[in-house]
PyMOL Python script that loads the backbone (N, CA, C, O; Angstrom):
from pymol import cmd

cmd.read_pdbstr("""\
ATOM      1  N   UNK A   1     -29.398 -42.149  11.077  1.00  0.00           N
ATOM      2  CA  UNK A   1     -29.430 -41.058  10.124  1.00  0.00           C
ATOM      3  C   UNK A   1     -29.152 -39.718  10.813  1.00  0.00           C
ATOM      4  O   UNK A   1     -28.435 -38.868  10.286  1.00  0.00           O
ATOM      5  N   UNK A   2     -29.735 -39.555  11.996  1.00  0.00           N
ATOM      6  CA  UNK A   2     -29.539 -38.310  12.732  1.00  0.00           C
ATOM      7  C   UNK A   2     -28.063 -38.111  13.082  1.00  0.00           C
ATOM      8  O   UNK A   2     -27.560 -36.990  13.012  1.00  0.00           O
ATOM      9  N   UNK A   3     -27.370 -39.176  13.455  1.00  0.00           N
ATOM     10  CA  UNK A   3     -25.943 -39.095  13.770  1.00  0.00           C
ATOM     11  C   UNK A   3     -25.141 -38.700  12.540  1.00  0.00           C
ATOM     12  O   UNK A   3     -24.188 -37.926  12.631  1.00  0.00           O
ATOM     13  N   UNK A   4     -25.530 -39.230  11.400  1.00  0.00           N
ATOM     14  CA  UNK A   4     -24.841 -38.897  10.151  1.00  0.00           C
ATOM     15  C   UNK A   4     -24.954 -37.404   9.839  1.00  0.00           C
ATOM     16  O   UNK A   4     -23.963 -36.776   9.465  1.00  0.00           O
ATOM     17  N   UNK A   5     -26.134 -36.841   9.985  1.00  0.00           N
ATOM     18  CA  UNK A   5     -26.360 -35.417   9.726  1.00  0.00           C
ATOM     19  C   UNK A   5     -25.531 -34.567  10.685  1.00  0.00           C
ATOM     20  O   UNK A   5     -24.921 -33.581  10.272  1.00  0.00           O
ATOM     21  N   UNK A   6     -25.506 -34.940  11.947  1.00  0.00           N
ATOM     22  CA  UNK A   6     -24.715 -34.197  12.931  1.00  0.00           C
ATOM     23  C   UNK A   6     -23.234 -34.288  12.595  1.00  0.00           C
ATOM     24  O   UNK A   6     -22.528 -33.281  12.649  1.00  0.00           O
ATOM     25  N   UNK A   7     -22.758 -35.463  12.254  1.00  0.00           N
ATOM     26  CA  UNK A   7     -21.343 -35.638  11.906  1.00  0.00           C
ATOM     27  C   UNK A   7     -20.975 -34.806  10.682  1.00  0.00           C
ATOM     28  O   UNK A   7     -19.929 -34.157  10.671  1.00  0.00           O
ATOM     29  N   UNK A   8     -21.809 -34.816   9.667  1.00  0.00           N
ATOM     30  CA  UNK A   8     -21.525 -34.040   8.458  1.00  0.00           C
ATOM     31  C   UNK A   8     -21.526 -32.545   8.759  1.00  0.00           C
ATOM     32  O   UNK A   8     -20.731 -31.796   8.190  1.00  0.00           O
ATOM     33  N   UNK A   9     -22.401 -32.113   9.637  1.00  0.00           N
ATOM     34  CA  UNK A   9     -22.455 -30.708  10.027  1.00  0.00           C
ATOM     35  C   UNK A   9     -21.167 -30.304  10.736  1.00  0.00           C
ATOM     36  O   UNK A   9     -20.624 -29.232  10.467  1.00  0.00           O
ATOM     37  N   UNK A  10     -20.680 -31.136  11.626  1.00  0.00           N
ATOM     38  CA  UNK A  10     -19.433 -30.852  12.338  1.00  0.00           C
ATOM     39  C   UNK A  10     -18.240 -30.829  11.385  1.00  0.00           C
ATOM     40  O   UNK A  10     -17.356 -29.983  11.520  1.00  0.00           O
ATOM     41  N   UNK A  11     -18.213 -31.731  10.446  1.00  0.00           N
ATOM     42  CA  UNK A  11     -17.134 -31.759   9.455  1.00  0.00           C
ATOM     43  C   UNK A  11     -17.156 -30.494   8.614  1.00  0.00           C
ATOM     44  O   UNK A  11     -16.109 -29.890   8.383  1.00  0.00           O
ATOM     45  N   UNK A  12     -18.324 -30.087   8.157  1.00  0.00           N
ATOM     46  CA  UNK A  12     -18.446 -28.877   7.338  1.00  0.00           C
ATOM     47  C   UNK A  12     -18.001 -27.646   8.115  1.00  0.00           C
ATOM     48  O   UNK A  12     -17.328 -26.774   7.565  1.00  0.00           O
ATOM     49  N   UNK A  13     -18.369 -27.570   9.383  1.00  0.00           N
ATOM     50  CA  UNK A  13     -17.956 -26.442  10.215  1.00  0.00           C
ATOM     51  C   UNK A  13     -16.438 -26.434  10.385  1.00  0.00           C
ATOM     52  O   UNK A  13     -15.810 -25.377  10.326  1.00  0.00           O
ATOM     53  N   UNK A  14     -15.857 -27.594  10.592  1.00  0.00           N
ATOM     54  CA  UNK A  14     -14.406 -27.698  10.737  1.00  0.00           C
ATOM     55  C   UNK A  14     -13.672 -27.304   9.478  1.00  0.00           C
ATOM     56  O   UNK A  14     -12.641 -26.636   9.550  1.00  0.00           O
ATOM     57  N   UNK A  15     -14.175 -27.700   8.333  1.00  0.00           N
ATOM     58  CA  UNK A  15     -13.533 -27.346   7.064  1.00  0.00           C
ATOM     59  C   UNK A  15     -13.609 -25.846   6.810  1.00  0.00           C
ATOM     60  O   UNK A  15     -12.651 -25.256   6.310  1.00  0.00           O
ATOM     61  N   UNK A  16     -14.715 -25.233   7.142  1.00  0.00           N
ATOM     62  CA  UNK A  16     -14.850 -23.792   6.955  1.00  0.00           C
ATOM     63  C   UNK A  16     -13.863 -23.044   7.834  1.00  0.00           C
ATOM     64  O   UNK A  16     -13.302 -22.033   7.409  1.00  0.00           O
ATOM     65  N   UNK A  17     -13.641 -23.521   9.047  1.00  0.00           N
ATOM     66  CA  UNK A  17     -12.696 -22.887   9.948  1.00  0.00           C
ATOM     67  C   UNK A  17     -11.270 -22.980   9.452  1.00  0.00           C
ATOM     68  O   UNK A  17     -10.461 -22.097   9.738  1.00  0.00           O
ATOM     69  N   UNK A  18     -10.942 -24.033   8.712  1.00  0.00           N
ATOM     70  CA  UNK A  18      -9.588 -24.217   8.212  1.00  0.00           C
ATOM     71  C   UNK A  18      -9.209 -23.156   7.186  1.00  0.00           C
ATOM     72  O   UNK A  18      -8.030 -22.830   7.050  1.00  0.00           O
ATOM     73  N   UNK A  19     -10.166 -22.620   6.476  1.00  0.00           N
ATOM     74  CA  UNK A  19      -9.878 -21.630   5.443  1.00  0.00           C
ATOM     75  C   UNK A  19      -9.388 -20.322   6.045  1.00  0.00           C
ATOM     76  O   UNK A  19      -8.648 -19.582   5.396  1.00  0.00           O
ATOM     77  N   UNK A  20      -9.786 -20.030   7.260  1.00  0.00           N
ATOM     78  CA  UNK A  20      -9.434 -18.747   7.851  1.00  0.00           C
ATOM     79  C   UNK A  20      -8.319 -18.882   8.891  1.00  0.00           C
ATOM     80  O   UNK A  20      -8.424 -18.352   9.997  1.00  0.00           O
ATOM     81  N   UNK A  21      -7.265 -19.586   8.530  1.00  0.00           N
ATOM     82  CA  UNK A  21      -6.105 -19.689   9.411  1.00  0.00           C
ATOM     83  C   UNK A  21      -5.402 -18.337   9.458  1.00  0.00           C
ATOM     84  O   UNK A  21      -5.569 -17.530   8.544  1.00  0.00           O
ATOM     85  N   UNK A  22      -4.626 -18.076  10.494  1.00  0.00           N
ATOM     86  CA  UNK A  22      -3.895 -16.801  10.547  1.00  0.00           C
ATOM     87  C   UNK A  22      -3.026 -16.546   9.313  1.00  0.00           C
ATOM     88  O   UNK A  22      -2.952 -15.415   8.833  1.00  0.00           O
ATOM     89  N   UNK A  23      -2.376 -17.576   8.804  1.00  0.00           N
ATOM     90  CA  UNK A  23      -1.541 -17.410   7.602  1.00  0.00           C
ATOM     91  C   UNK A  23      -2.376 -16.981   6.399  1.00  0.00           C
ATOM     92  O   UNK A  23      -1.981 -16.089   5.649  1.00  0.00           O
ATOM     93  N   UNK A  24      -3.530 -17.617   6.220  1.00  0.00           N
ATOM     94  CA  UNK A  24      -4.411 -17.236   5.103  1.00  0.00           C
ATOM     95  C   UNK A  24      -4.932 -15.812   5.266  1.00  0.00           C
ATOM     96  O   UNK A  24      -5.003 -15.059   4.295  1.00  0.00           O
ATOM     97  N   UNK A  25      -5.295 -15.446   6.488  1.00  0.00           N
ATOM     98  CA  UNK A  25      -5.795 -14.084   6.725  1.00  0.00           C
ATOM     99  C   UNK A  25      -4.705 -13.050   6.466  1.00  0.00           C
ATOM    100  O   UNK A  25      -4.985 -11.988   5.909  1.00  0.00           O
ATOM    101  N   UNK A  26      -3.472 -13.342   6.859  1.00  0.00           N
ATOM    102  CA  UNK A  26      -2.364 -12.420   6.580  1.00  0.00           C
ATOM    103  C   UNK A  26      -2.171 -12.256   5.073  1.00  0.00           C
ATOM    104  O   UNK A  26      -2.048 -11.138   4.573  1.00  0.00           O
ATOM    105  N   UNK A  27      -2.145 -13.368   4.365  1.00  0.00           N
ATOM    106  CA  UNK A  27      -1.917 -13.333   2.918  1.00  0.00           C
ATOM    107  C   UNK A  27      -3.040 -12.587   2.194  1.00  0.00           C
ATOM    108  O   UNK A  27      -2.777 -11.757   1.324  1.00  0.00           O
ATOM    109  N   UNK A  28      -4.285 -12.883   2.553  1.00  0.00           N
ATOM    110  CA  UNK A  28      -5.405 -12.245   1.865  1.00  0.00           C
ATOM    111  C   UNK A  28      -5.553 -10.774   2.249  1.00  0.00           C
ATOM    112  O   UNK A  28      -6.026  -9.971   1.445  1.00  0.00           O
ATOM    113  N   UNK A  29      -5.152 -10.414   3.472  1.00  0.00           N
ATOM    114  CA  UNK A  29      -5.144  -9.004   3.856  1.00  0.00           C
ATOM    115  C   UNK A  29      -4.130  -8.247   3.013  1.00  0.00           C
ATOM    116  O   UNK A  29      -4.433  -7.178   2.483  1.00  0.00           O
ATOM    117  N   UNK A  30      -2.926  -8.798   2.888  1.00  0.00           N
ATOM    118  CA  UNK A  30      -1.888  -8.159   2.080  1.00  0.00           C
ATOM    119  C   UNK A  30      -2.349  -8.008   0.634  1.00  0.00           C
ATOM    120  O   UNK A  30      -2.108  -6.978   0.005  1.00  0.00           O
ATOM    121  N   UNK A  31      -3.006  -9.027   0.115  1.00  0.00           N
ATOM    122  CA  UNK A  31      -3.504  -8.976  -1.263  1.00  0.00           C
ATOM    123  C   UNK A  31      -4.598  -7.922  -1.415  1.00  0.00           C
ATOM    124  O   UNK A  31      -4.622  -7.192  -2.406  1.00  0.00           O
ATOM    125  N   UNK A  32      -5.496  -7.839  -0.445  1.00  0.00           N
ATOM    126  CA  UNK A  32      -6.600  -6.884  -0.503  1.00  0.00           C
ATOM    127  C   UNK A  32      -6.114  -5.440  -0.429  1.00  0.00           C
ATOM    128  O   UNK A  32      -6.581  -4.582  -1.178  1.00  0.00           O
ATOM    129  N   UNK A  33      -5.179  -5.179   0.475  1.00  0.00           N
ATOM    130  CA  UNK A  33      -4.667  -3.818   0.642  1.00  0.00           C
ATOM    131  C   UNK A  33      -3.744  -3.448  -0.510  1.00  0.00           C
ATOM    132  O   UNK A  33      -3.800  -2.332  -1.027  1.00  0.00           O
ATOM    133  N   UNK A  34      -2.902  -4.382  -0.906  1.00  0.00           N
ATOM    134  CA  UNK A  34      -1.956  -4.151  -2.007  1.00  0.00           C
ATOM    135  C   UNK A  34      -0.657  -3.538  -1.527  1.00  0.00           C
ATOM    136  O   UNK A  34      -0.644  -2.758  -0.574  1.00  0.00           O
ATOM    137  N   UNK A  35       0.435  -3.889  -2.186  1.00  0.00           N
ATOM    138  CA  UNK A  35       1.729  -3.323  -1.874  1.00  0.00           C
ATOM    139  C   UNK A  35       2.366  -3.856  -0.606  1.00  0.00           C
ATOM    140  O   UNK A  35       3.339  -3.283  -0.115  1.00  0.00           O
ATOM    141  N   UNK A  36       1.829  -4.950  -0.066  1.00  0.00           N
ATOM    142  CA  UNK A  36       2.362  -5.540   1.160  1.00  0.00           C
ATOM    143  C   UNK A  36       2.659  -7.017   0.946  1.00  0.00           C
ATOM    144  O   UNK A  36       2.080  -7.665   0.074  1.00  0.00           O
ATOM    145  N   UNK A  37       3.569  -7.532   1.755  1.00  0.00           N
ATOM    146  CA  UNK A  37       3.754  -8.982   1.816  1.00  0.00           C
ATOM    147  C   UNK A  37       3.042  -9.474   3.067  1.00  0.00           C
ATOM    148  O   UNK A  37       2.759  -8.690   3.973  1.00  0.00           O
ATOM    149  N   UNK A  38       2.756 -10.755   3.120  1.00  0.00           N
ATOM    150  CA  UNK A  38       2.003 -11.295   4.253  1.00  0.00           C
ATOM    151  C   UNK A  38       2.765 -11.160   5.569  1.00  0.00           C
ATOM    152  O   UNK A  38       2.144 -11.071   6.628  1.00  0.00           O
ATOM    153  N   UNK A  39       4.092 -11.143   5.524  1.00  0.00           N
ATOM    154  CA  UNK A  39       4.844 -11.007   6.777  1.00  0.00           C
ATOM    155  C   UNK A  39       4.809  -9.580   7.330  1.00  0.00           C
ATOM    156  O   UNK A  39       5.293  -9.341   8.436  1.00  0.00           O
ATOM    157  N   UNK A  40       4.249  -8.638   6.585  1.00  0.00           N
ATOM    158  CA  UNK A  40       4.081  -7.268   7.062  1.00  0.00           C
ATOM    159  C   UNK A  40       2.724  -7.062   7.737  1.00  0.00           C
ATOM    160  O   UNK A  40       2.414  -5.961   8.192  1.00  0.00           O
ATOM    161  N   UNK A  41       1.923  -8.115   7.801  1.00  0.00           N
ATOM    162  CA  UNK A  41       0.563  -8.039   8.347  1.00  0.00           C
ATOM    163  C   UNK A  41       0.487  -8.830   9.651  1.00  0.00           C
ATOM    164  O   UNK A  41       0.915  -9.982   9.714  1.00  0.00           O
ATOM    165  N   UNK A  42      -0.056  -8.206  10.680  1.00  0.00           N
ATOM    166  CA  UNK A  42      -0.340  -8.886  11.941  1.00  0.00           C
ATOM    167  C   UNK A  42      -1.850  -8.928  12.115  1.00  0.00           C
ATOM    168  O   UNK A  42      -2.518  -7.895  12.079  1.00  0.00           O
ATOM    169  N   UNK A  43      -2.376 -10.119  12.301  1.00  0.00           N
ATOM    170  CA  UNK A  43      -3.820 -10.337  12.416  1.00  0.00           C
ATOM    171  C   UNK A  43      -4.195 -10.526  13.880  1.00  0.00           C
ATOM    172  O   UNK A  43      -3.500 -11.222  14.620  1.00  0.00           O
ATOM    173  N   UNK A  44      -5.307  -9.899  14.300  1.00  0.00           N
ATOM    174  CA  UNK A  44      -5.799 -10.071  15.671  1.00  0.00           C
ATOM    175  C   UNK A  44      -7.318 -10.024  15.682  1.00  0.00           C
ATOM    176  O   UNK A  44      -7.946  -9.715  14.669  1.00  0.00           O
ATOM    177  N   UNK A  45      -7.899 -10.327  16.819  1.00  0.00           N
ATOM    178  CA  UNK A  45      -9.342 -10.252  17.048  1.00  0.00           C
ATOM    179  C   UNK A  45     -10.153 -10.959  15.957  1.00  0.00           C
ATOM    180  O   UNK A  45     -11.094 -10.387  15.407  1.00  0.00           O
ATOM    181  N   UNK A  46      -9.787 -12.190  15.653  1.00  0.00           N
ATOM    182  CA  UNK A  46     -10.480 -12.962  14.621  1.00  0.00           C
ATOM    183  C   UNK A  46     -11.813 -13.455  15.172  1.00  0.00           C
ATOM    184  O   UNK A  46     -11.866 -14.090  16.226  1.00  0.00           O
ATOM    185  N   UNK A  47     -12.882 -13.156  14.449  1.00  0.00           N
ATOM    186  CA  UNK A  47     -14.238 -13.572  14.814  1.00  0.00           C
ATOM    187  C   UNK A  47     -14.792 -14.433  13.674  1.00  0.00           C
ATOM    188  O   UNK A  47     -15.046 -13.930  12.579  1.00  0.00           O
ATOM    189  N   UNK A  48     -14.975 -15.714  13.932  1.00  0.00           N
ATOM    190  CA  UNK A  48     -15.468 -16.632  12.905  1.00  0.00           C
ATOM    191  C   UNK A  48     -16.952 -16.897  13.105  1.00  0.00           C
ATOM    192  O   UNK A  48     -17.388 -17.273  14.194  1.00  0.00           O
ATOM    193  N   UNK A  49     -17.724 -16.696  12.038  1.00  0.00           N
ATOM    194  CA  UNK A  49     -19.141 -17.018  12.047  1.00  0.00           C
ATOM    195  C   UNK A  49     -19.385 -18.229  11.166  1.00  0.00           C
ATOM    196  O   UNK A  49     -18.439 -18.842  10.670  1.00  0.00           O
ATOM    197  N   UNK A  50     -20.631 -18.570  10.970  1.00  0.00           N
ATOM    198  CA  UNK A  50     -20.965 -19.719  10.127  1.00  0.00           C
ATOM    199  C   UNK A  50     -20.642 -19.424   8.668  1.00  0.00           C
ATOM    200  O   UNK A  50     -20.138 -20.296   7.960  1.00  0.00           O
ATOM    201  N   UNK A  51     -20.924 -18.208   8.211  1.00  0.00           N
ATOM    202  CA  UNK A  51     -20.701 -17.880   6.790  1.00  0.00           C
ATOM    203  C   UNK A  51     -19.728 -16.735   6.572  1.00  0.00           C
ATOM    204  O   UNK A  51     -19.555 -16.284   5.440  1.00  0.00           O
ATOM    205  N   UNK A  52     -19.084 -16.251   7.639  1.00  0.00           N
ATOM    206  CA  UNK A  52     -18.158 -15.131   7.465  1.00  0.00           C
ATOM    207  C   UNK A  52     -17.068 -15.148   8.526  1.00  0.00           C
ATOM    208  O   UNK A  52     -17.142 -15.893   9.503  1.00  0.00           O
ATOM    209  N   UNK A  53     -16.065 -14.321   8.317  1.00  0.00           N
ATOM    210  CA  UNK A  53     -14.985 -14.147   9.280  1.00  0.00           C
ATOM    211  C   UNK A  53     -14.597 -12.668   9.257  1.00  0.00           C
ATOM    212  O   UNK A  53     -14.595 -12.044   8.196  1.00  0.00           O
ATOM    213  N   UNK A  54     -14.273 -12.113  10.410  1.00  0.00           N
ATOM    214  CA  UNK A  54     -13.808 -10.731  10.470  1.00  0.00           C
ATOM    215  C   UNK A  54     -12.574 -10.684  11.366  1.00  0.00           C
ATOM    216  O   UNK A  54     -12.397 -11.533  12.238  1.00  0.00           O
ATOM    217  N   UNK A  55     -11.721  -9.682  11.142  1.00  0.00           N
ATOM    218  CA  UNK A  55     -10.491  -9.562  11.909  1.00  0.00           C
ATOM    219  C   UNK A  55      -9.936  -8.156  11.793  1.00  0.00           C
ATOM    220  O   UNK A  55     -10.361  -7.368  10.948  1.00  0.00           O
ATOM    221  N   UNK A  56      -8.983  -7.858  12.653  1.00  0.00           N
ATOM    222  CA  UNK A  56      -8.249  -6.597  12.600  1.00  0.00           C
ATOM    223  C   UNK A  56      -6.853  -6.900  12.085  1.00  0.00           C
ATOM    224  O   UNK A  56      -6.276  -7.944  12.389  1.00  0.00           O
ATOM    225  N   UNK A  57      -6.324  -5.978  11.308  1.00  0.00           N
ATOM    226  CA  UNK A  57      -4.987  -6.161  10.752  1.00  0.00           C
ATOM    227  C   UNK A  57      -4.139  -4.929  11.018  1.00  0.00           C
ATOM    228  O   UNK A  57      -4.583  -3.799  10.818  1.00  0.00           O
ATOM    229  N   UNK A  58      -2.917  -5.160  11.471  1.00  0.00           N
ATOM    230  CA  UNK A  58      -1.935  -4.095  11.649  1.00  0.00           C
ATOM    231  C   UNK A  58      -0.907  -4.224  10.544  1.00  0.00           C
ATOM    232  O   UNK A  58      -0.378  -5.308  10.297  1.00  0.00           O
ATOM    233  N   UNK A  59      -0.626  -3.112   9.880  1.00  0.00           N
ATOM    234  CA  UNK A  59       0.360  -3.096   8.802  1.00  0.00           C
ATOM    235  C   UNK A  59       1.214  -1.846   8.952  1.00  0.00           C
ATOM    236  O   UNK A  59       0.864  -0.954   9.725  1.00  0.00           O
ATOM    237  N   UNK A  60       2.328  -1.763   8.229  1.00  0.00           N
ATOM    238  CA  UNK A  60       3.117  -0.534   8.257  1.00  0.00           C
ATOM    239  C   UNK A  60       2.333   0.680   7.759  1.00  0.00           C
ATOM    240  O   UNK A  60       2.657   1.817   8.103  1.00  0.00           O
ATOM    241  N   UNK A  61       1.307   0.436   6.952  1.00  0.00           N
ATOM    242  CA  UNK A  61       0.517   1.549   6.413  1.00  0.00           C
ATOM    243  C   UNK A  61      -0.690   1.901   7.275  1.00  0.00           C
ATOM    244  O   UNK A  61      -1.440   2.811   6.920  1.00  0.00           O
ATOM    245  N   UNK A  62      -0.903   1.207   8.401  1.00  0.00           N
ATOM    246  CA  UNK A  62      -1.996   1.537   9.292  1.00  0.00           C
ATOM    247  C   UNK A  62      -2.769   0.330   9.779  1.00  0.00           C
ATOM    248  O   UNK A  62      -2.382  -0.815   9.549  1.00  0.00           O
ATOM    249  N   UNK A  63      -3.877   0.613  10.462  1.00  0.00           N
ATOM    250  CA  UNK A  63      -4.759  -0.407  11.021  1.00  0.00           C
ATOM    251  C   UNK A  63      -5.971  -0.580  10.107  1.00  0.00           C
ATOM    252  O   UNK A  63      -6.487   0.392   9.556  1.00  0.00           O
ATOM    253  N   UNK A  64      -6.414  -1.817   9.954  1.00  0.00           N
ATOM    254  CA  UNK A  64      -7.543  -2.123   9.072  1.00  0.00           C
ATOM    255  C   UNK A  64      -8.538  -3.028   9.769  1.00  0.00           C
ATOM    256  O   UNK A  64      -8.153  -3.889  10.560  1.00  0.00           O
ATOM    257  N   UNK A  65      -9.815  -2.838   9.477  1.00  0.00           N
ATOM    258  CA  UNK A  65     -10.869  -3.780   9.840  1.00  0.00           C
ATOM    259  C   UNK A  65     -11.177  -4.569   8.576  1.00  0.00           C
ATOM    260  O   UNK A  65     -11.471  -3.990   7.531  1.00  0.00           O
ATOM    261  N   UNK A  66     -11.108  -5.887   8.676  1.00  0.00           N
ATOM    262  CA  UNK A  66     -11.301  -6.731   7.492  1.00  0.00           C
ATOM    263  C   UNK A  66     -12.440  -7.721   7.717  1.00  0.00           C
ATOM    264  O   UNK A  66     -12.774  -8.076   8.847  1.00  0.00           O
ATOM    265  N   UNK A  67     -13.016  -8.148   6.610  1.00  0.00           N
ATOM    266  CA  UNK A  67     -14.074  -9.152   6.641  1.00  0.00           C
ATOM    267  C   UNK A  67     -14.028  -9.949   5.352  1.00  0.00           C
ATOM    268  O   UNK A  67     -13.521  -9.482   4.332  1.00  0.00           O
ATOM    269  N   UNK A  68     -14.566 -11.159   5.413  1.00  0.00           N
ATOM    270  CA  UNK A  68     -14.592 -12.023   4.227  1.00  0.00           C
ATOM    271  C   UNK A  68     -15.649 -13.099   4.419  1.00  0.00           C
ATOM    272  O   UNK A  68     -16.200 -13.259   5.508  1.00  0.00           O
ATOM    273  N   UNK A  69     -15.925 -13.835   3.347  1.00  0.00           N
ATOM    274  CA  UNK A  69     -16.796 -14.990   3.478  1.00  0.00           C
ATOM    275  C   UNK A  69     -16.024 -16.084   4.218  1.00  0.00           C
ATOM    276  O   UNK A  69     -14.823 -15.948   4.454  1.00  0.00           O
ATOM    277  N   UNK A  70     -16.701 -17.150   4.578  1.00  0.00           N
ATOM    278  CA  UNK A  70     -16.088 -18.187   5.398  1.00  0.00           C
ATOM    279  C   UNK A  70     -14.912 -18.892   4.744  1.00  0.00           C
ATOM    280  O   UNK A  70     -14.096 -19.493   5.444  1.00  0.00           O
ATOM    281  N   UNK A  71     -14.802 -18.837   3.440  1.00  0.00           N
ATOM    282  CA  UNK A  71     -13.675 -19.455   2.736  1.00  0.00           C
ATOM    283  C   UNK A  71     -12.601 -18.429   2.366  1.00  0.00           C
ATOM    284  O   UNK A  71     -11.668 -18.746   1.628  1.00  0.00           O
ATOM    285  N   UNK A  72     -12.729 -17.223   2.867  1.00  0.00           N
ATOM    286  CA  UNK A  72     -11.770 -16.117   2.665  1.00  0.00           C
ATOM    287  C   UNK A  72     -11.535 -15.881   1.170  1.00  0.00           C
ATOM    288  O   UNK A  72     -10.398 -15.725   0.725  1.00  0.00           O
ATOM    289  N   UNK A  73     -12.628 -15.858   0.406  1.00  0.00           N
ATOM    290  CA  UNK A  73     -12.525 -15.597  -1.029  1.00  0.00           C
ATOM    291  C   UNK A  73     -12.783 -14.135  -1.366  1.00  0.00           C
ATOM    292  O   UNK A  73     -12.173 -13.599  -2.290  1.00  0.00           O
ATOM    293  N   UNK A  74     -13.659 -13.499  -0.646  1.00  0.00           N
ATOM    294  CA  UNK A  74     -14.015 -12.101  -0.930  1.00  0.00           C
ATOM    295  C   UNK A  74     -13.639 -11.245   0.267  1.00  0.00           C
ATOM    296  O   UNK A  74     -14.435 -11.052   1.186  1.00  0.00           O
ATOM    297  N   UNK A  75     -12.425 -10.741   0.245  1.00  0.00           N
ATOM    298  CA  UNK A  75     -11.898  -9.986   1.379  1.00  0.00           C
ATOM    299  C   UNK A  75     -12.128  -8.495   1.176  1.00  0.00           C
ATOM    300  O   UNK A  75     -11.914  -7.967   0.085  1.00  0.00           O
ATOM    301  N   UNK A  76     -12.565  -7.825   2.233  1.00  0.00           N
ATOM    302  CA  UNK A  76     -12.754  -6.389   2.221  1.00  0.00           C
ATOM    303  C   UNK A  76     -12.057  -5.830   3.455  1.00  0.00           C
ATOM    304  O   UNK A  76     -12.409  -6.186   4.580  1.00  0.00           O
ATOM    305  N   UNK A  77     -11.075  -4.959   3.255  1.00  0.00           N
ATOM    306  CA  UNK A  77     -10.355  -4.325   4.357  1.00  0.00           C
ATOM    307  C   UNK A  77     -10.527  -2.824   4.259  1.00  0.00           C
ATOM    308  O   UNK A  77     -10.312  -2.237   3.198  1.00  0.00           O
ATOM    309  N   UNK A  78     -10.917  -2.195   5.372  1.00  0.00           N
ATOM    310  CA  UNK A  78     -11.153  -0.764   5.434  1.00  0.00           C
ATOM    311  C   UNK A  78     -10.222  -0.165   6.463  1.00  0.00           C
ATOM    312  O   UNK A  78     -10.161  -0.621   7.605  1.00  0.00           O
ATOM    313  N   UNK A  79      -9.484   0.879   6.044  1.00  0.00           N
ATOM    314  CA  UNK A  79      -8.533   1.530   6.942  1.00  0.00           C
ATOM    315  C   UNK A  79      -9.283   2.241   8.053  1.00  0.00           C
ATOM    316  O   UNK A  79     -10.293   2.900   7.805  1.00  0.00           O
ATOM    317  N   UNK A  80      -8.783   2.106   9.295  1.00  0.00           N
ATOM    318  CA  UNK A  80      -9.415   2.767  10.446  1.00  0.00           C
ATOM    319  C   UNK A  80      -9.035   4.222  10.480  1.00  0.00           C
ATOM    320  O   UNK A  80      -9.465   4.952  11.374  1.00  0.00           O
TER     321      UNK A  80
END
""", "prot")
cmd.dss("prot")
cmd.show_as("cartoon", "prot")
cmd.util.cbc("prot")
cmd.orient("prot")
């Protein structure tokens, strides 16, 4: 039973990490800021936590600090 719980925990952690791929972060950053396409966004300094993710984004309109929940559903980007 203990092995099962550990395995399920590892699977859940892996699935959460999949949501915050660089492509997803670029797309959601562009959507959050507005007026950009995902190819205009460069993502760096990605920090993944258990329930959240944060990153820096470079765009033609400036630099942004962004954060979201672990599934990248609620994105908040603030211009530096």
